[in-house]
C-alpha positions in Angstrom: -0.1 0.2 -0.2 1.4 3.3 -0.9 1.1 6.3 1.4 -0.6 9.6 0.5 2.6 11.2 0.0 4.1 8.6 -2.3 1.0 8.6 -4.4 0.7 12.6 -4.6 4.5 12.9 -5.5 6.8 9.7 -6.8 4.0 8.0 -8.5 1.5 11.1 -9.3 0.2 11.3 -12.9 2.5 12.8 -15.0 2.5 14.1 -18.4 5.2 11.6 -20.0 6.8 8.3 -18.7 9.8 7.2 -20.4 10.8 3.4 -19.7 14.7 3.0 -19.4 17.4 5.4 -17.9 20.3 4.7 -20.3 21.4 6.8 -22.9 18.4 6.9 -25.1 16.1 7.6 -22.1 18.1 10.3 -20.6 18.7 12.3 -24.0 14.8 11.9 -24.6 14.2 13.5 -21.3 16.3 16.2 -21.8 15.0 17.0 -25.3 11.6 17.0 -24.1 12.4 19.5 -21.4 14.1 21.3 -24.0 11.2 21.5 -26.2 8.6 22.1 -23.2 10.3 22.9 -20.2 6.8 22.7 -18.3 6.4 18.9 -19.0 6.5 16.6 -16.0 8.6 13.7 -16.9 9.2 10.1 -14.8 11.8 7.9 -15.9 11.3 4.4 -15.0 14.7 2.0 -14.5 14.5 -1.7 -13.3 18.1 -1.7 -12.3 19.9 0.3 -9.9 21.9 1.4 -13.0 21.1 1.1 -16.6 21.8 -2.5 -17.8 21.3 -2.7 -21.4 24.3 -1.2 -23.3 24.7 2.3 -22.2 27.2 1.6 -19.1 28.0 -2.3 -20.3 29.7 -1.3 -23.7 33.2 -1.0 -25.0 33.5 2.9 -24.5 33.8 4.0 -28.1 32.7 7.3 -29.5 32.6 6.3 -33.2 30.6 6.4 -36.3 31.7 3.6 -38.5 34.9 1.6 -40.0 35.8 1.9 -43.6 34.5 -1.7 -44.3 31.5 -1.4 -42.2 30.2 1.8 -44.2 31.0 0.3 -47.4 28.8 -2.6 -46.0 26.1 -0.5 -44.8 26.1 1.3 -48.4 25.6 -1.9 -50.1 22.8 -3.2 -47.9 20.9 0.3 -47.8 22.3 2.6 -50.3 24.5 5.4 -50.5 22.3 8.2 -49.0 20.8 6.1 -46.1 24.4 5.2 -45.1 25.3 9.0 -45.1 22.2 9.8 -43.2 23.0 7.7 -40.3 26.5 8.5 -40.5 25.9 12.1 -40.3 23.6 11.4 -37.5 26.2 9.7 -35.4 28.8 12.5 -36.3 26.6 15.2 -35.2 25.6 13.1 -32.0 29.2 12.8 -31.0 29.9 16.7 -31.3 26.6 17.1 -29.4 28.0 15.2 -26.3 31.1 17.1 -26.7 29.0 20.4 -26.4 27.4 19.3 -23.2 30.3 17.9 -21.5 33.9 18.6 -21.1 36.7 16.0 -22.1 37.7 15.6 -18.7 34.2 15.0 -17.3 33.3 12.0 -19.6 37.2 11.3 -20.0 36.6 12.0 -23.9 40.2 10.7 -25.8 40.4 12.1 -29.2 43.1 9.4 -29.7 42.1 8.5 -33.4 41.2 5.0 -34.5 42.4 2.3 -36.7 40.8 -0.7 -38.7 42.7 -3.7 -39.6 42.0 -5.3 -43.1 42.9 -8.9 -44.4 44.1 -9.6 -47.9 40.9 -11.7 -48.3 38.4 -8.8 -47.3 37.0 -7.4 -50.9 38.2 -3.8 -50.0 41.9 -4.7 -49.8 42.8 -5.1 -53.5 41.8 -1.4 -54.1 42.1 0.0 -50.5 43.6 3.2 -51.3 40.4 3.7 -53.9 37.8 2.9 -51.3 39.6 5.4 -49.0 39.4 8.3 -51.6 36.1 7.3 -52.3 34.8 7.5 -48.6 36.5 10.6 -47.8 35.1 12.6 -50.7 31.5 11.3 -49.6 32.3 12.3 -46.1 34.0 15.6 -46.7 30.7 17.7 -46.5 30.0 16.0 -43.0 33.2 16.1 -41.4 34.9 19.0 -43.3 37.8 17.2 -43.7 39.6 16.5 -46.7 41.0 13.0 -45.2 38.8 11.3 -42.3 40.5 8.0 -43.5 44.3 7.5 -44.2 46.2 4.2 -45.4 48.4 3.5 -42.2 49.6 -0.1 -43.3 53.0 1.0 -43.1 53.0 2.0 -39.5 51.1 -1.1 -38.3 54.4 -2.5 -36.1 54.7 1.1 -34.5 50.9 1.3 -33.8 51.7 -2.0 -31.9 49.6 -4.4 -34.3 50.9 -7.4 -35.9 49.7 -10.2 -38.4 47.3 -8.0 -40.0 47.6 -7.1 -43.8 46.3 -3.7 -43.9 45.4 -0.8 -41.4 43.1 2.4 -42.2 43.4 5.2 -40.1 40.3 7.3 -38.9 41.3 10.7 -37.3 37.8 11.4 -35.7 37.5 8.1 -33.5 37.7 8.5 -29.9 37.2 6.9 -26.7 34.6 7.7 -24.0 33.9 6.7 -20.6 30.7 5.3 -20.6 29.7 5.3 -16.8 30.9 9.2 -16.7 28.7 9.8 -19.6 25.7 8.4 -18.0 26.4 9.9 -14.5 26.6 13.3 -16.0 23.7 13.2 -18.3 21.7 11.9 -15.2 23.0 14.7 -13.3 21.6 17.2 -15.9 18.4 15.5 -16.5 17.6 15.8 -12.5 18.7 19.3 -12.7 16.1 20.2 -15.5 13.2 18.7 -13.1 13.0 15.1 -14.3 12.2 12.2 -11.9 14.0 9.0 -12.1 12.7 5.9 -10.4 15.0 3.1 -9.9 14.0 -0.7 -9.0 10.9 -0.5 -11.1 10.6 -3.0 -13.6 7.4 -2.4 -16.3 5.4 -5.8 -16.4 2.9 -4.4 -18.9 1.3 -1.2 -20.3 -2.3 -0.2 -21.5 -3.1 2.7 -24.0 -6.5 4.1 -24.0 -8.2 7.3 -25.4 -6.9 9.1 -22.6 -3.7 8.0 -21.0 -1.3 5.2 -20.6 -0.9 2.8 -17.6 2.0 1.2 -16.8 1.8 -1.7 -14.4 5.4 -2.5 -12.6 6.3 -6.1 -11.1 6.3 -5.0 -7.7 2.3 -4.2 -8.4 2.6 -0.3 -8.5 0.5 1.5 -11.2 1.5 4.7 -12.6 -0.4 6.9 -15.4 0.6 9.5 -17.9 -0.5 11.2 -21.1 2.4 9.7 -23.1 4.6 6.6 -22.8 8.1 6.3 -24.4 10.0 3.1 -24.6 13.7 3.1 -24.7 14.8 -0.2 -23.6 16.5 -1.3 -27.0 17.4 -4.8 -27.0 14.9 -5.8 -24.4 12.0 -4.1 -26.7 10.7 -7.5 -27.4 9.3 -8.1 -24.0 7.2 -5.1 -23.8 6.8 -4.6 -27.7 6.9 -7.6 -29.7 5.4 -6.2 -32.7 8.2 -4.2 -33.4 10.6 -7.0 -34.2 13.8 -5.8 -32.5 16.7 -8.6 -32.3 18.7 -8.5 -29.2 22.5 -8.7 -29.8 24.7 -9.6 -26.9 28.2 -7.9 -26.9 30.9 -9.9 -24.7 33.8 -7.5 -23.4 36.9 -8.5 -21.6 39.6 -6.3 -20.1 43.4 -7.8 -19.9 45.8 -7.4 -17.0 47.9 -4.2 -16.9 51.0 -3.9 -19.0 54.2 -2.6 -17.9 54.5 -1.1 -21.5 51.8 -0.6 -23.9 52.8 0.4 -27.4 49.2 0.2 -28.7 47.3 3.5 -27.9 43.9 4.4 -29.7 40.6 2.7 -30.9 40.7 -0.3 -33.1 37.8 -2.2 -35.4 38.2 -5.5 -37.6 35.8 -7.5 -39.6 33.6 -4.9 -40.4 33.1 -3.7 -36.6 32.4 -7.1 -35.3 35.7 -7.0 -33.3 36.7 -3.7 -31.7 39.4 -2.8 -29.1 41.2 -0.1 -27.6 43.6 0.8 -24.9 42.3 1.5 -21.3 45.3 3.2 -19.7 47.8 0.1 -19.6 45.3 -2.5 -20.4 43.6 -3.7 -23.2 39.6 -3.8 -23.7 38.2 -6.0 -26.6 34.8 -7.0 -27.4 32.7 -8.6 -30.0 32.8 -11.9 -32.1 29.4 -12.2 -32.0 29.4 -13.3 -35.7 31.1 -16.7 -34.3 27.4 -17.5 -33.2 24.9 -15.4 -34.4 22.0 -17.4 -33.1 23.6 -17.9 -29.5 24.3 -14.3 -29.3 20.8 -13.1 -30.0 20.0 -13.2 -26.6 19.0 -10.7 -23.2 21.3 -13.2 -21.0 24.3 -11.2 -19.6 26.5 -13.7 -18.7 28.3 -14.4 -21.8 30.2 -17.4 -22.7 34.0 -18.8 -22.2 33.8 -19.8 -25.9 33.9 -15.9 -27.2 35.8 -14.7 -24.3 38.7 -17.3 -25.2 38.5 -16.6 -28.6 39.1 -12.8 -27.8 42.0 -13.6 -25.7 43.7 -15.6 -28.3 42.7 -12.7 -30.9 44.9 -10.4 -29.1 47.6 -12.6 -28.5 47.9 -13.2 -31.9 47.6 -9.3 -32.9 49.0 -7.3 -30.1 52.7 -6.5 -30.2 54.3 -7.4 -27.0 56.6 -9.9 -24.9 54.1 -9.7 -21.9 51.5 -12.1 -21.1 48.2 -11.2 -21.9 45.4 -12.5 -19.4 41.6 -11.9 -19.0 41.4 -9.9 -15.8 37.6 -8.8 -16.1 34.8 -9.3 -18.4 31.0 -8.6 -18.9 28.3 -8.4 -21.7 26.1 -5.5 -22.7 22.7 -6.0 -24.7 22.2 -4.1 -28.1 19.2 -3.8 -30.0 19.1 -4.6 -34.3 16.4 -3.8 -36.8 16.5 -6.1 -39.8 17.4 -2.9 -41.9 20.3 -1.6 -39.6 18.3 1.5 -39.4 17.5 3.4 -36.1 13.8 2.9 -35.3 11.5 5.6 -33.8 7.6 4.4 -34.4 4.5 4.9 -32.4 2.9 1.5 -31.4 -0.3 3.1 -30.1 -1.7 6.6 -30.4 0.0 7.7 -27.2 2.8 5.1 -27.1 6.1 5.5 -29.1 9.5 3.4 -28.7 12.7 4.9 -29.7 15.3 1.9 -30.3 17.7 0.1 -32.1 20.6 2.0 -32.5 22.4 -1.1 -34.0 25.5 -0.9 -31.6 26.1 2.7 -32.3 24.1 4.2 -29.3 26.6 6.5 -28.0 26.6 8.5 -31.0 23.3 7.9 -32.4 20.9 8.5 -29.0 21.5 12.5 -28.6 20.1 12.8 -32.5 17.4 10.3 -32.4 16.0 11.9 -29.0 15.7 15.4 -31.0 13.3 13.8 -33.6 11.5 12.0 -30.7 10.8 15.1 -28.7 9.5 16.8 -31.8 7.0 13.8 -32.4 6.0 13.4 -28.7 5.5 17.2 -28.1 3.5 17.6 -31.3 1.0 14.7 -29.9 0.5 16.3 -26.3 
C-alpha cells in the first residue's frame, strides 16, 4: 500500500513516462524538457543502474569503420548510409558540446581498422579510402577522414594483419561517466527517475497510458516512451527488434603498451582499445549469431577465449596477456540496421535499435523523438 505522500509525489500522474534510464531515455527526457520545460517527466529504470548497453559497452565514440560503412552502403544505399553516419557524427559533436572532455574522459585518440588481404576492399584499398573521404567531406569538413596506415602497423602496436586504415575522428569515452553526467543534468532539469521499477505491462486508452510494474505499483501518464532497446521484445514484440549480446574482456595491466587508440576489425564485429595500460576488447558475436541473439548477460567462455587468443595473435608485446575482467551488454538491431522511432499506439512510442552505435546516435534520435511527442501532447 502506498502512502498519500507517495501517490501525490513519486507516483503521481505525469505528462510523460519513459521506460529506461540509459542513454536513449536520458537524452529523450532532456530534449523533451528543452522543447517544453513545463512537462512533468518520470523515467522508470528496473535496475539500480542501466543494464542494457549504455554503461556496459566498450567505451567507443565512433561513427563507423571503412569496411562497415561500405557494407552498410551495399545493404541500404549510399544516401541512407550517409544519413546515419551524419547522425552519428552530429551525436558525438553534441556530446562534446554538453560535457567537457575531462568530465566524460573523452579521448580523441584516433582510430584504426585492420583489414586482411581476403577482404573485398583490400585489392583497391586506396580507391575505397579516396571514395569515402569524398563522400564524408561535406559531413566531417575534412579532406581525409580515412588514411592508409599500413606502413605504420608495427609501431602502432599491431602484428599479423595485412592492411591498416586510420580514422582521425575516432575516440574513446568513459561510458559510466557519460551516463552519470547526463543523469545529473536530466535531474537538474526537473525529471524524476525511479530506480528498481520493472515494467510488467502497459495499456493505452484514449485518455492516458497505464503502466503496471512487477512490484504492483501502477503509474499513469499522457504519453509513454519506451527506450529499452535490446529488451524491446519483452514489452513490444510487434516491433521485431533483435537483441544482440556484446561480450567484452579487459586484460591485465602492461608495463609497456605501445598500442594506443581505438581499433576495429571484420566490419566492426571486433573492437578493441587501450584502457590506460590495459586492453579492452569486445565483439566476435559473428562466431555465433544465433547464440548471441539473447538478453542473457552472462556471456560464454567460447567467445571470451576467442577474444583472448585474438589479442595474443595481433598485439605487439612480450608480456603475457590474460583476462582480468569481463562483462556483457545487450544491443538492439533492426533488420535494416536503421534506427527506429515508431508509434505503437496513439500515445505510445518507442525509440530504439541504434544497431550498436547508441553512444553516437541517441543524442540525435532524441531530438526527432521530442518533436514527435510534443506535437502529440
